Structures are given as C-alpha cells and as structure tokens.
N, C-alpha and C positions, 0 to 999 in steps of 0.2 A: 405554368408553367414551362411544360413543356413543346410554348409557340416559342419562346424568348427565351430558352435551353432548349436545339433540338438533339443537343446528346444525352439532355437529361427526359429518359418517360413518363408516365404517370404513376404511382402506386400500385394503380390495377393490374398498369401493363403489366407495368416492373414482374407482379405476384404473379401472373396469367403466363411469363415468359418460362423462367423457371417452372413452371410445369409441362412445359412443353407446348401451348398455347391452350390447355382443353384443360376444366375441371368435370371431376365426377357429381349425380347431383349433390352426395353428399358431403363435396368439399364444397357444393355452392353454399348449400345452405347454413355450414358452418361458417363460411365466410361472410353472409349478409346478419349472420345474426349477430357475429365480430364486430361489425361494423354498425350498426346497430345497437350496442351496448354498449359499443366504445358512444358514439353521439348523446347515449342516452346520459352516461353515466358525464362526459363535458357539460349534459344540459342542468344536471341535478346540484354537478359543482358550481353554474354558475349563479341556480336561484340560492345554492350555503353562501355563498360567496355576499351575495346579494343583503344578505339576513348577519352574514358573520360575525358583524361589530357587536352586536349583545354579547357573544359568549369570547367573544376572539384573547387568548391565553396576553399578559403583560410582559412588551417589547420590552427586552430589556438594552436598549441601545442607548454609547452614549459616546456624542458625537454634537461637534457644534454645527448651525445651517452653514452651508458654505454660502463669499460674499456672490456669485451668483443668480439674480432672479429670475425667481419659478415660478410663480402664485399659483402652477396646476402638481404643484408636484411638492404631497408632504410632507414632514420635514422632524427629525427628532430631535429634540430638546435635550441639554442635558443638568444629570442630576447625578447626586452621591452612593456609587456609586458597591455592593453588598453582594459580595457573593453570597452565590443562595444554591442551593444542587434538589434535584429533585426525586422522585420518588422512584428507585429502580422500577425502568415498564415492564411491560410482558413481555419479555423476550420468546418463557417458553413454548407459545400454542401455536406451534407455525412447524407445517412438517420438515424445514431444514434441521429443528432442533430433537425433535423427539429420532428424526434420522440419528443423530448426534449420540442423547443420548443410549438409544439400542445399539447401537455398536464403541459407548465405551463401558453399557454391561456384559458387554459380551465380553471383555476381558477377565472381567468379575466370573463369570460362568461356564459356553460354550465353548472358552476357549483357554481356561485356567490349565495349566499343564499341572501334572502328579509328580510326581518327587525324580519320577525315570523320565523327565517330558523337560526339564530344568534347564535352561540353558546358561550357558554365560555369553553376555553382550559384549561387544567392545562399540558404542557409540563414538566418531568422532566428531568432536564439535557441540558447543556447551549452548548455542544458539535456543532463540525457540520450538525452531525443531529438533537437535535432539534432548531436550528434555520435553517435550513435549511424548519424542518417540520411546524415551527411558521412562518415563511416567506411568504410561500403560504399558510397556513391558513388564513392570515392577506389581504392578497388578494383576496381568496375567502368571505370577508366580515367576517370572526371570528376576537373572541376577545383573542385571544393566549395569556397567562402566561408563561414566561422563569424561570424557579425553577432550580438556580444551585449552586452547594453547596461550589461551588467554589467562588474565589474574584477576578477569568476571565475565560471567556471565551472562545473556543474555546476547551475543552476536549485535547483532542490526540495530534492535534495545537494549543496549547496555547502557552504562553510562560512569561516572566514575567523580569525585573532588577535584577541584583546582584547589590552588594555596588559600584559602581565602573562607573553604570550606561550602563553596558554593558549585553543586551540581552542574556538571554540566552531559549533556543528555545525545547520544547519536542523533536522534530522530523526532523529529517534535510527533509521540501517537495518540491515537484518538482511537474508541474503540468504538463499535457502531452494534445496535442492536439486531445489527441482520449477521454477528459473528455466531453463528450455531456451534462450533467446535470451540472453541470459544471462552462462552458466555458456561455451558455446560462442563467446560471442570473448573471456572472459576468455583462452579456451585459447587464439582467434588473436594474441593480443597478449600472450600467456607469461608472464601475470601470476596464475596462479591460485593463487603463494606467498603471493598476498600475503591470502588469506583465511584466516581464524581458524575451524576448524571446533572444533564445542564435538560433547557428549555424544549421543547421535540421544535425546530426548527433551524435555516441554511439560512447566514450571514453573510451579504455581501457589499464589500466596497463599492461606491457608485466613483468610477472611471469618470465620469464629466461633473461631478459632484464632486471635487473633492472635502476631504474629512466630513461627507453622508454614509449613510450603509444604509441597504436595503432586504427585507428579510421574506424568506420561506417560509410562512408560519404553518404549522401540524395541527388544526384545533382536536384535543384531543378528546377524543369515547366517537371519531369518526376512521371508519377502520377502512382500511387499503381498496379497492386501488383510489378511493374519492377523497380522502385525506392530499395523496399527491395531487389531483387535477385540481383539485381546493386550492391549496398550497401556491399554483401556478394561478391558477382567474383572480385569490387573493392582491397579489404583487401586480401594481401599478407601475411600474420603477422602472423596472427591463424592459418586461415585451411586449408587444402590441397586444388585442385580442386576437385579431388575423394568423399572429404569429404562435399565439400558441395555440392553437387551432391547428397551427401546419407541423407540433408538433406530435399531434396520433397517428396521423396514418404511419410512419413507418411504426409504432409501436403493433400494429394491429398483429402482422406475421412471428414478432414475440409470442405474442396468446396462443397463436394457434399452431405455431408449431416447438411453440420452446427451446429446450437448449438446443437442437439441432440447429432453426435456424440461427443462433446468439455464434455459435463452432464457426458456422460456416461466411460469418459475417469477417476472420482474424483475415483475410487476405486485402480485407478494405482498410482504411485507417478513418476516423474519423471525420473527417473532411469530407473524403471521398462518397460516405456511407451518405451522408449529409445533400451531397449536392446528385448524388444516383434514385433517393427520393424526394427533391425538391426541396429539402428545408430555406430555409430565408440563411443569408448571411449572416443576419443579424443572431442568430442561436448560437449560431459560433463564437460571438465576440461576446454577449452578454451573458455563456451558459459556459458552454463546453469548451475554452479556453481553461478555465480555471476549477471544471472536473477534470480534463485531459492532465492538468499540473498535477491536480491536488492526488489523485489515484492512483499513477507512475512518475509521477516529475516530467514527462514528456509533451509537447505543444502538438493538440489534436490533429493535425498534420502529416504524423507522424507515429499518434497513437490504435492499438489498435481499438476498431469501433468492440471487440468482445470486449472489452476492459470495459467500455462503456455501458453495452446492453446487460454484462456482466452485474451490474453495480444496480442499475436501472430496474432489473428484474427481480431481485429483490425488495427493492424499493418498492413495487407497483404491488406487488405480494404479500409483505410482511408488515404491518399497519405501523408496526416501531422498530422496521428493521432501518432508517433513517437515520431516530438518536442516539446523542453521543458521550459519548462521559470521559471522564482524564482520569487518570490513577492521580491517589490521592498522594503518591510522594515518586521517589526515587523509583527507577522500574529494578533494578540488582534486589533492593530489599522489600520490593513489596510484589511482586513480580517470582523473580526467578526464585528467587530462595523458598518461598512453600514450597514453587515446583522440584527442586534440588530437596527439600526436605520429604518430599512425600518419598521420593527415588530411597534416599537412605534411610529411612523407615523401613522401608519395607524389602531392604535387604541388600539396596543396590551401593552405587559410591559414585561423587564427583569428583573429580581430582584435574587439579587448575594449574597451569605454568609446563601442564605437558602438551607441548609439539609435533604434531609428526614429520618424521623420516621422510617417509617410505613404504610403501606397502611392499612385501617380498612376494612375492609370489612359489611359486610350485612352478616343475616342468610346464604340468595339463593346465597351469593359468592358472587354478584355485591357491586361496589367499595358503600365506606358513604361518607368516605374521606382519603382527606392526612393529614396523620400526621406530622408532623415538628420538627426538635429539641427543637425548636426554644417553641415548645407549640402550636403554630396557628395550626387551624385546614382548612384545604386549601377544599372546596367543587367547586365544577364542572360538567356545564354538559356533559363533555367529559376526560379523561385522556390523558395523551403520556406517555409511556415511550421511553426517549432517554440515558439511561443509557449503560455502556462497558457491555455484556452478564454476564459477573464475579459479575460485580456488583446487577443484575436483578436474579443471583440466589441464594442471599443474602438476599431479597429483596420482596421475592416468601410468599404472606398468608397463611397460615398451611391451607384454606378451597381447595389454586387450587389446591394446591404440588400431589392431584394426579389423575393432567388430564397428559393426552400422552399430549398434547402440549406442559406445562412445561416441564416434567421429561424429553425430548428430548433436551431440554438446559443441558444437565449432559453431552451431547456426544461435548458439545463447549467450550474450556476454550480458554485463553487470551493468545500472544505470548510472554516470554520477547525477548526486546528488550533494548539499550542504548545509548545513542546518547550524545556525545561529543565533545566543543569545546576549543579546543585549541590555547592560542593564542603562537606566536614567537615575540622571540626581532628582526626579520630582514624578509624583502622577502622573501619569496621559489620560487619557477620558476614552477607554476602552471597554471589550466585551466580557461578559462573562460566559466565553462561551468560543470555537474556533472564526473562524474571519475567512473568508475568500479575499485577498488582496485583491487581486482583479489585475494586477502589477506584470509588466515584462518579464522584470526578473524574478520576482518573489512569487511563490503557489499559495500556500497559507501560514498563518499565522495564530498565535494564541498571546497575553500577556498573561504569563506563568503568576505572577502576581496577586490574582486575584480568580486565578480558574484553581489552585491547584491550593491543598491546605500547606504542604511541604514547606512549599512556598513561598507563599503569602506575607505581603507588605503592604502596608496601609500606607509609607511615604512614600514607594520610591515601586517605578515600573519594573518588568525584567518580560520582553517578548521576548518569545521563542519565534522565530523565520523559518519555513524552507524555501530556498533560494533556487529558485529553477525558470524554465531549463538550464544544464551547466555545460551542452556542448553540443556540437552537432548535430552525431545521433539523434537528441532527444529534441532537435527544431532548433538551436539556440545558434545565433551566432558567433559566442567565444569560446573557448577550453577553460570555463573556468575556477579549473578545479587547479588551474598551469598558474592564478592568479595573484597577488600578494594578499595577504587578509587588512589589510589598510586599501586595496585596492574593488575589493569585494565588497566591507563598511562604507565605503563613502558611496559607490552605488547604490548599496543600501538605503544610505543616509536619505538619501537624493527621493527613495522610492516614497520612507518614510514622510517626508514634506509631506510628499502631498498626499498620502494616509490620512497625516497630523499637521492639516496646514497651518494652525495655527498656534501651538504649540513646541516643533520643533521648531530649536534655537539656531540663528545662524550662526555657527562653529567655525571658525578660520580653521580649524585641524581639521574639517568636512568642506573641499570645496563645492561638493551636489549638495550645500545647504545654505550657495551664497544670496538664493535670491529668499529667502526668508525675509519675513518683516520683523515690526520689531516686538512683536507682542512674543512671540514665541522663544520661549524661558527654556525650553528643557534638552538639556546636552547630555552629552553622553558618558557615562561614568567608566562601564568595562564593555569590552564583547568578546566573548568566542568563537570561534572560525569551524566549526567538525567538519572538517573532510571524507565523506566518502564515494570514492573514487570508480568502487563497484560494489553497487548499491540491489534491491530486486534486478530480477534478471526484465531485461530491457524489451517489453511488450509492442516494441515493433509490430505491423502484417504480417504477418506470415509467417510468426515465429512458433503459437500453441503446436503447431505438427511435431515439433523437434523436444516437447518438454518427455521427459522419459518420465517412464512409469517408475515405478517403487521397487517391481521387481526386477533382476536383471541375470542377464549368462552367468555371472558369476553364482557358483555354490556359496553358498552361507553369504550374500553381499547381496546390502540392498541400500538404496537411493532413498535421504529422505531431502528436503530442501523445498522453501518453496515456488522453485522454477521443475520441481517435480509435475508429472500432471494429476491436479488435480481442478476443482474448477471453481477453487477459489483466488486463485492466482497469485501475483505478487504482494501477501498481508502479514498480516499477524492473526490470521485466521487461515489463510491457506500457508504460513509456517508453520501452525500446529496440527492441522488437519494430515502434515505432507505425512508427520514424525506420524502420526495416528497409524493411519494407513502402512509407514514404513512398519510398526511394530503390530500390526494385522499379517503384514506378511509372516514375520518373524514364528510370531505365536499361530498362527494356520500350520508352518512348516511344523511346525515341532511335536502335532497335532496329529503328525502324522499321515497329515494332506498335504493335497499335489496344489505347489504353486500356484499362484494365480496368474493370468498369462501377460507376459510381454507387450506393452502396446506397438500398434502396428508401428514400423520403419519407413521412410520416405525411402522409394526407389532409386533414386539419384542417387543418395546417401550409401546405399543397399554396395549399386554398383563403384562407387568410387571409394569405399573402403578397401577391400584389396589392395588397390596398387597405393596405398598410403606407405609414405615411406616411413617405419616405427623408430620412436627415437629414447634415449633414455628420458627419462620425466627428468623436467627441471623443475620440482620442486618447490616450495616456498625459498624464497631468499630475506636476513633479516630479522627483526624480533614487531613484537607490536603489532597493532592493531590491524593498520592497514594493508601489511601485511597477508593477515591472513581473514584478507576481507570484508573487515569493520571499515569504522571510520575513527578519524582522532585530529587534535590539532597538526599540522603540518609544521615539524624547526626542522632546520637542519639535515639535520641524522634522518627525519624519514624523506625528509621533498627531495634529497641525494639516491636515496632507494624507489622510489616511485617513480625517477626518472629510468633508474633502470629496467626495473620489471613491469611500468606502464608508460610507455615512452608519449603516446599515444594522449596522453593529457595533457600534452604541455607542445603538441605539435599548434600550430596555427588554423584555422580552416580556412577555407578559402574567402568567403563574407569578410571574416576581419581580415586575411590581406587583402584587400579589396579594397577598407577601410566603410565596408558598410556598417 
C-alpha cells in the first residue's frame, strides 16, 4: 500500500514511529506475540468457517432475488415471517458488567447515607441520565426530585401517541449486550423480560443487489474474538478474503494499548484512520458508512474513529456484546416508568410539566435556587443538570460564563437526526431484526410490526427508520431538518423502492417511486416525521477532550448527560452511566469525602475564557419537546420557534446551493 500511496505508511512503520522509532525487548515480544495471536485467530476462524455450515443458525431473511443475475452469489428465499425471540444471552460474564454491578452495589453499601448525611437533590431533566441519577441517589438514601419540562419522561427515548393511538418514538432504540450499566439496571428493576432478544447477527441490505440482504452470523458457543472473526470470514457477499485480512492490522494496537490508543484516535475521522493504516476504500463503502451512521448519525469522513473503535473493542472482547434486543413496547411505559416508580418507592419524586427558567446564583457564584417558569423557587442541598448540552449552554448563569469548565461546552453541539414511522397497507417482506440499510439517506430501520410485541400487526407493516445524515455537520449535503415532511418522505420512498423493489407501488403521490414496476402493490397509509434538531453530541474528530467531568467547579452542582465524560459515548448506555457517575459524585460528597477531580481542560480554552464577554443567559424559548432538546413532529408553531432559536437548521449548505 505504501508504494501506491506515499502518504500512507505500513502498519508496522506507523506503530514504530509512534514510539519514537524504537521498542524495548519487552515491547517487541508483546508486538510479535500479538501479531502471531491475530494470525492464529484468523487461521482458526477460516477453518471454522469452512466447517460452520453444519451448525450455522437459521437466517431469518425474507427477500426476493434481484433481477440481477449472478450465479456465484447465494440468495435468500421468501417465506412467512413469524416473530421469534431468543433467550437472554449471558451478558453478565464480562469485566464491564462486574464493574457496573459493583458500582451499583456501592450505593447501597459504602455510599449509603445515614440520616445526618441525607441530601435533598434537584435533578433537572427526566431523560435516561436524570432517571438514572435519581435512581441511584435514592438507592443511596437521598431524596431526589426530577423536574421534567415536558409531559413525558425519557428525553431522547421519549414517545407519545398520535390521534389514532399509534405510538410515535423519538428514535429507533436498540439494546446491545455490551451495555453493562443498562443490563445491570434492567436486572435491578427486574424488567429483563421486557427485552426481545434477536438472533445474534448483523443484517445489511445489498447495495448492488436491490431487494437482497446479507448477514454476519455469530455462531453460538464460539467465544470472542473468534466469533467476530468467523462472522466476517463466513460472509461471502461484502468483502473479499484479502480485504478481510486487511481489517486486522489496525486492531493490533487496540489489543496492545487498549483504551489509551482508542482515545488517541479521536483526532482522526474514520476515513482518515483507514487511509493512515492502508485499509481498502471498499471496507469504508461496504461496512464503515453503515456503522458510522448507526453509531452517531454521521458519515465516516466526519465521525471520530474513537467511536468506532470503542464499539469494536466491546465486540472483540465480549462474546455477546453485539447481540441486539428490542424493547417489547413503548419506552415511557416499559422503561421509564419502572425507573420513576423505583425513585418514588425510595422516597424521591418525579414532577412533569416543570420547565426551568433560570439558575439563580449568589454573589460568589454558588446556586441560590432554581427559578421555574411557574414562578416557584426550588431550593435543594445539591443540584444536577441532566439537560442536553445545547440546553445547558443556554442556561449557564452569567457568573459562570468566564469559567473554562463551561467555555469548553462551546466545542460540543447536538447532531441533527430524523426518525420516521411509515405505515403500509400490507405486509412487506422484512426481517425480524435491525437492518443496516447502506443507503445514502437512511441509517438503520426495522419493521416494528414484526420485531416488537406491542406494535405487532399480522397484516400491515410499520417501518421505523433513521434518516441520516441530516446536515453538513454530519457529512450530508442538505439540511433536511429544514425540509418539509413531504420532501423527506418522498426521498425515503425512493430509498424504500430500492430496498423493496418488487413490493413498493408506483404511487403518483410520491414521485420518487415513479420507476417502480407493476408488481409493486404496497402503498403508504400514513407517516410521522420526528425531527430532532439537536440529538446526541456530534462525535466529530477532536471533541472528546472537551467533554466535561460530572464534577464541576460550582459547589453542589453536578452534570449528567451522555455528552459528559464517560467511555460509552452518546448512547443509552452512555446516558445511564453518566447519571450513575453524577449520583456517585453527590453520594461521595455526602459521606464527607473529597470530590472526584475535574477533568483536565484544554489550555486554549483556559486562555480564551477570561476575555469572554459574559451575558445574561438566553434561556429556553417556547414550549414543547424541541424547545427543550428533544424531538417532535414539526408543525407551523414548532417551525417558527426552531427558525428563531436554531436558524442553522434552515441554512442551505454550500453543496446544496451549488446543486451538488
């Protein structure tokens, strides 16, 4: 590779240069041993792949063969699909789960407050981070009260019913085996039976063969990392054998150096990392584009490689880390309510329709009280912000604005994403699983009528799809948040015509379907477009160093939220862990222990903070989900508010203006 691309060095050259050109004898032994181990694993996986057909799991794919003829490509046959759930995998036998359990137990033991140490805690925000924080504070004997601005809990996992009684979800949420704190919490709340585990595989739509799918199958009983390597080697559709081998070298430093190497890659995009290590471009096209959009709604040329390596590190080390589950119903009832009930059972409170107006400070910058829009003043012993980062920035009091800790938040912003619900007049041939669409406009999708018990429908399909990337920030050409629902649905119907070429009808209402043949009969009955202008923080290169610690420089004030510093990034697991870490800060302080240290702040932020012109905080304007950092269907009222508060969503990108 380095001969054809002078700017690219071989893997060995790169790792030697990172060590100043020299290794000591111990490091050479580790390096050689690791390379031998990877080669051994690949050989063993290849042998297993050659004999795996005898015990390969069933493939629940339902698609019709494409008109494209290629006798060398295996195809899947159509059949009647029946929802089938799988037993809960062993997610407990990992170091991460054991650590999560130990941390959870500490709130009931070493961090448990006695009567004199009990604190009244105001938690601002009822998403997963706020619910998690309150849950563990209540376990530790404190009295948390959650103040949620909306009439529903969940934040970015919230949902509501439309006029027909159908549930509309903010996002398509999947639970992974590699979510140790979420899995531990499900165990504590005794709600594991609410997860519908699917077969251990990844399903990809075939770009060059419309209507067909391919899978990475994880064989039961094969431990990590062999099951991961075997799943890749067994798939014959997406990558050639040499391309598969070329994916291995960049994983060597992950195994040698672990998290320190992963964190160091935050300055590189996925695409830059691939080129640095000489990985073929087709790996990007076949795998990483789909992974990047699924992980953070961003194209790989804009996504930090740390995000991908963090996920891969879990999947390489945890045999069931990549196995996925769907919640068996709507998130408010099936996930958020058990968390809220637990808080209230332990003496805490949950207050809905309680929007914050202002954090009122004393002359020394400490918090005097929270001023609610209702005029009520909330006074507590401790305060937690579990609001999204974009809302936090609008709420930072004037006396805090010259502090480097809060100025670093300027480097973080939420990524736009759109979640679609589309009801069809008949059943589409779908998969009982999450599907990576590998579409320019769509990330992942699922037919919720066959994956989720509450939404089950034997006669009609309801697809839930993630529309991404939605903005130039995410690598897209168009600011789709500013487009009409009809424009978004028409573009999506064009993509669905590719995914279901013999099923989607030529419908004059949707011009993008105009090339569909006469065999297609499925028509769209109704749809819902949920726009989230500022979702999880944008994990573009170089952002990790600005993610703040839960400990802040303000006495009795703590941060929670997936944007804060924790290793599971922007996800349900990250939000849950951040709330747990915030609860730990408060519980530890209540025991009279020293605060956990504040994360190091970048020098350029420190230098610029003192000259920042502090202003009165702008606060949050308007009502509803979008105003407070969530997602909702955007009507005229919501659009007017969004144009005022976040005009960037309606600016045409340079590529769009150029007609690209």
